[in-house]
N, C-alpha and C positions, 0 to 999 in steps of 0.2 A: 513688549510686542506691542497695546495696546496703544500708551500713552508717545514712545522714542517716535513714531512718523508721525504723529504729528506738532514736536519742535522744528521749527527752518533754524538748525542751528546745526553746528559739525566741532568733533572737541583732536584736542593733542595727544589726550591717555584713555587710556580705559582702563575699572581697574573688576571686575569682575570676579567675586565670591559665590559659583551660581549653588546650586543642589547638590549634595555630597550625595545623595543616595545609598547612604547608609542605617538610615532608619528603618530594621529588621527585626525589632524587638526583643535585637541582645539587650547584653547589661554591658557597664563599664563604671569603672570607680574612679571619683571626682569630690576632693577635699578629704581622703580619707575615707566614703559610703560608698557604698554602693548605687546604682541610680541606672536609669533607662538609657539605651543608645534613640531610640526613639527624639527628632528635634518638632518633628510634627508631618499633617496629611504634605505638605508641599514637595520632604525631605523620603518620602519613601519610595522607590522606583517599582515600577511596574515591566520589567522587562525589558532588553536588551535594548531592542530597536525604539520602544516609548522613549529614554535615553537616549538614542543618534534623534531622534524625530525631534526629541523637547530642543538641545543642541543647538541643532541645527537649526533652529529657527531660531532665536534668540542673539545666535553667532550670526544670521545673515539680517535681523535686524539692529544689531548696534552698529556691523561695517557701514552700513548704509550713513550712521552718525560719525562716521571716523572720517578726518583730514586724509587722504591719499600721504602724506607720510605720519601718520600716527599711528601708537604703540599699544599693546594691548597686553595687560597680566592678567592671568585665571586659573585660582587656587583649586586643588584639588585633592583627591587621595588615589588611589587604585580603583576607587568604585565609581570614577564619574572622568582622572586623568585622562586615559587610555582617549576614549571617545573626545572627550573636548579635543583633541592633539590629530585626531584622527581630522573630525570635521575641519576646524582649522584650515587641514591639507587642501581638504576638497574643495574650501572654498576660497584656494587663491591667497590666503596667509603665510607671508616667510615665519617660518620658528626661528628662534633667535638662539632661547638659550632656556632647557630645564632650569627651573634653578627647585633646588633641596632644602626646605627649610628646616632644618636640626633642631627640636626644641632642647632647651636647657633643664623646663620642669613636667616628662608626657605624663603623664598618669600613668599607675603601674598596672601590668598586663597578668590579672587576677586569678585569671584562671592556667596557667602556669603552662601551655598549650603551641605555643609558637613566641616568635623573640618577641619584645615590646614594641607597639607600636610610638614609633616619637617621629614622624617628619612629614612632613607635607612638601607638593611638590604645585609651583609655580611658573608656568610656561608663559614666557614672552613674547611673541612673537608681532611683525610687523604687517601693515596692513595690505602692502603690496610689495611680491622679490624684488622688485628693480627700486623702487625709491625709499631713499636714503633713510636712515631714519635719527634721530640725538639721543648721543647718552655721556653724560659728563664721564668720561673716564679717569681725569685727574683727581676726579673730588671721589671715586669709590677706591680707589689706588690709594689717596690720603687717608683713607677711613679703616684702611688694610696694611697699615703701615709701609707704608710704601711702595708695596706690589703691588701686583697685579691681583684686583680680587679674583675669585673662584666661584663658579657655582654649588656650591655649597656652606651656608651663611646661617652659625649660629647665635638665636636670640631668643628670648627667654616668649612666656606663652605673655596672656593679659597679664599686665599686673592691680594688684588691689584699686590701687588709685584712679586705676581706668574705669572703675566699675560705677563712681562717683552716682550715675546719673542713672542707673539696673542695668544691672550684664542681660546681655543678650547672647540666644546658645551657641553663634557660631563668631560669637567677636574673634577679631584678630586685632592684636597685638599696635600700639600705634611702629614701634619701633620699627616692625615689617611691611608697612604703608610707607613710611617717612624712608625709608632706603628705598624703594621700588618706583615711588614721586621723582625726589632726590635726582637720581640715576637716571629718568626717561623725559625730564620737561624741565623750563627753563618757567622763571618768577609769570605769573598772571597766566599761566596754561589752564582754558577749560578740560577738568578731568570728570569721565563719568560711571557713575558707578550702578549698573543695572541691579542690583539686587541688594541694594547698600543697605536695609537692617538699620542699626542703630550709629551709622556713619561711621565709624574707625575712618574709610576713607576723606571722608568730607573734614573730617577735625585733622585728618595729617593733611588735607589738600592747605586749609587755611593756616593753623601753624605755618608752612613754608612759604604760603603765599601768592597760595594759588589760589582757580575759581573752581566752584563744583556745584555739580548736579545729581543727584540720589532718585533713584526710583526703589518704592517696592508696594507690595499688596498689601501690606499688618500695618494696618493706623498706627497700633501702640508700640510698634519698634521706631513712626514715622515722631512720633511726642518725645521717646527716647533720644531722635536727633537732633529735634529742634531742642533740646532742654542741655546737653552736651554743646553744641553752637553755643548758646545764652553764654553756659559756663563758659568759654576760653573768650568771652565780649573784653572781658576783665584782663587788660593787659596785664595783668602782676598773675594770675593763674596762668595765659599764654607761654609766658616767661616760667613762669616753675614748669608747664609742661615740659616745655623743651628741653628745659637742663636735667628731666629726668625721662627723657626715652632712651631704650638702649642703643646699642650699637653705635658709640660715636666716642674717643680717645680717654675725651673728660667730657664734663656735664656742661660747660662752659663751647663747646666745640658749632655745637648745632650752631645756636643764639648767636655767636657771632659770624658763619657762614650765614645763616638768616640775612644777617645785617649788608655783612660787605654785599653780598648777592640784588639787594634792591637796584635798581636799573636808577642811573645818574641821571639828574635833573636836565641835560645837554639835549637835543630831539636830533635823532637818528634818520637820516636822510640819504633815501637811496634816488641813487643816480638813473636813470634810464634814457636807449639810444630812442632817437626818430630822423627820420632824412629830411632836410629842407624842405621837401614836395609835399610829407604826411604831415605838415606842422599842421596847415587850418584844419584839415579833419579834423582833429585830435580835437583842438577847443571844442570838439560840442560830445564829448564820447568822457564817460562817466569809468571808463575801465582801458588795462597800460597790461600787454604784454610781455613775462621775459620773458625766453628759449631757457627751459630748462633739460630736459635731456633726447639728446638725441635721435633719429632712427635704427640705432646702430646699437643703443641703451646703453652710449660712453654718456657717464655724468657731465653734464658742464661746471669746468672753472667757476663753481658758484658760491659766494658769498655767505657764508651761516647764520650769521647776525642778518641779509639783508630783512630776516621775517621779523625783526627788532621797532625796521622803521615806523615810522609814523608819519613823511610828508616825505612827495616824492616830483623832483626835475627832472626838467626833459632837456640836454644837452645833443647838441647837430653838430655835423663838422666831419674834420675827418681826413687823412689820407694828405692830397695838397689842401686842406685849408686847415684854417685852428679850426680847435673847438672850442664851441662858444654855448653857452645856457640862454637856451631859446627865451626863458621867460612866462616860462610857459611850473606853474604848478601845483598841487591839491595835496586833501590831505589824506592820509592810505586810512582806510572802513578795514578790510582785511584781507591778506596774503593765502590766496590757496593753491597748492598746484593742482595741474588739472588734464585731463589727457585730450588731446585734439578731439577727439568722437563729441566732447563734451563741452565743445567752444564753435558758435558761428561762424561758417564763416572759416575754418584753420584744420577744419577734416580730413581733408586729402593735405599737409603740409610734412615736409619731411622730417621736423620736428615732431614726435614723437607724447611730448611733459612740455607745456606749458609750467609760468607760474604766472596766474591771474590778480593783479591787482584792484580789486576796490574801491572805488573811492567815495569820500563824502560826498562831493558833486561835482561836476563837472571842474575843467579844468580854470583856472586863474591867469590873469597875466601881470605880470609887474614890470615894468622898463630899468627895476632896481634892477632884476636877476637876467639882466641881456649885457652877457661881458664874458670876454675870452678866457679859458678856465687854463690856472694853473697845474698840471696833475700833479706835480712835486711840492706843491705849498697845498694841497686839495686832503694829502689822505701824510699821517705819522712816518715817519722814516721808514719804522719796524713795520707796516703796511703796506710790503711790499706786492702783495695778492692786491691789493683793489687799485692800486696805480697799475699794475700791469691789466685789471679787468678791464680797468674807463681805457687804457691805451687801444685796449682791442675791440671798444665800442661794445660792450659788454655791461651788466648789471654791474652798480658797485656800487660800499657803503663808504657815508662820509657824514659828519654832524653839521649843524646850523650853525654853529661858531665858524665851521671852514669854510664855509659858504660868505657869512656875512664879514671877516676878517678878507676874505678877497675880496669882497663886493668892495671895500674900505680902501686898500689898494689902490683900488678903478675912479674911487670917489675923484 
C-alpha cells in the first residue's frame, strides 16, 4: 500500500495470496510431524473489522493499478475468503468464478474431530462489471480432455523440486499459478503479485513468457525470489520445470504450447477511421480513440486481437467515396480501455468507453501509404469479422505484410 501508488503502470492480471489470518496458535501435521499453524505476526487476526479493513485497503490500492479489462485472482480459505468476496463486490468488481483447488496430498487431520481440510478457494474477478475480460476457453477445454473445465481443480501441493531455493511458509504450487495465468492472459502480459513471497507467480509468469512485478515486506523472501529467477534463466532448467508442472495431459504439452503461443514476426496493424476534415488536426496528436462501449452498455463488435497491434494506420473515405489510407502512421505505445469521464473533451460523449491508443510519438506521414484500399485483399478469407468492421468504419486489424502487398499492387 506504500509502494504501489508510486508506480505509473497498470497490469493485465493480478494474483494475490494475502494473509489468511489463520495463525491462532493451533497445530497441524507437516511431513509426519506436529507443527504450529502460526506463520508470523502478519498472519494473526485482530478481529472481523480488522480483516475487512485490511482487505478493503489493499484491494482498493491494487484496483487503481489494474487495466480496465484486467482480472484478479485471490486465494484463501474460510478464514479470509468470505471477507475478500464481500469487499470485491463492494468495490465494484464482478466475481466470475470461485475455484476450488482440491489438493491431492493434503496434511491429515490429527485431531479427528472434523473433516480433513483438503481445499483452498481462489476467487476470479474482473475489474469492471461491464468491460469484457480475456479467457482462453479453448486451452482450458483442451486440458480437460476436450470438455468444459469445471471450477474444481484437482492439483498437487508443491513438489520437492519447487523448493530448491528454500520453501516459503505459504508457497503455492506452480501447477495452480500456471493454469490461472494461461487461462486469463496473453503472451507478454504484465502480472502483479502484491504479496509475492518467494514469487511463485513470477516464476510461473516468466516460464509462460509473461512479465511480472512482485512486492513483499520481507527481504528474506525477496532473496528467495531472486534466486528462483536466476535458477530459470538457465534454458535447460526452465524447460525441465515446464515438463514437470502438473495439470497437463503429457509432460511436453506445456512446452509445445508456449512455443506455439509466441507471436509471429509480422507486425500487427490497427486501422483507425478518421474524417478527412480532421486529418490536419490529427497530425500533432499522440493519442487516438476507438469507440468501445456505447451508453446503453452494448459492446461494439471489436476485434480482441487489436490489443496486440503495435502500429496504427489511419484511413478515411466511405459512403460514395473510396476508402483510402491517409498516409498517417505511428507506432503504438499502449492501448487501454478508459471511461469517457477520464478523457478530456469526451466527458459528455454518448459513447461510454473508449480504447485510448497512446503513440510513441506524433503521427508521421508517408506518400507511400496513400492509396485506395481493397478490403477483400486486406484480410484473410476466414477473417470476415475484420472486413465487416472495416466496411462499417470501425477499428480493424490486419498485418504489415498485407499493407505492403497492397502498396506494391499500386506501384
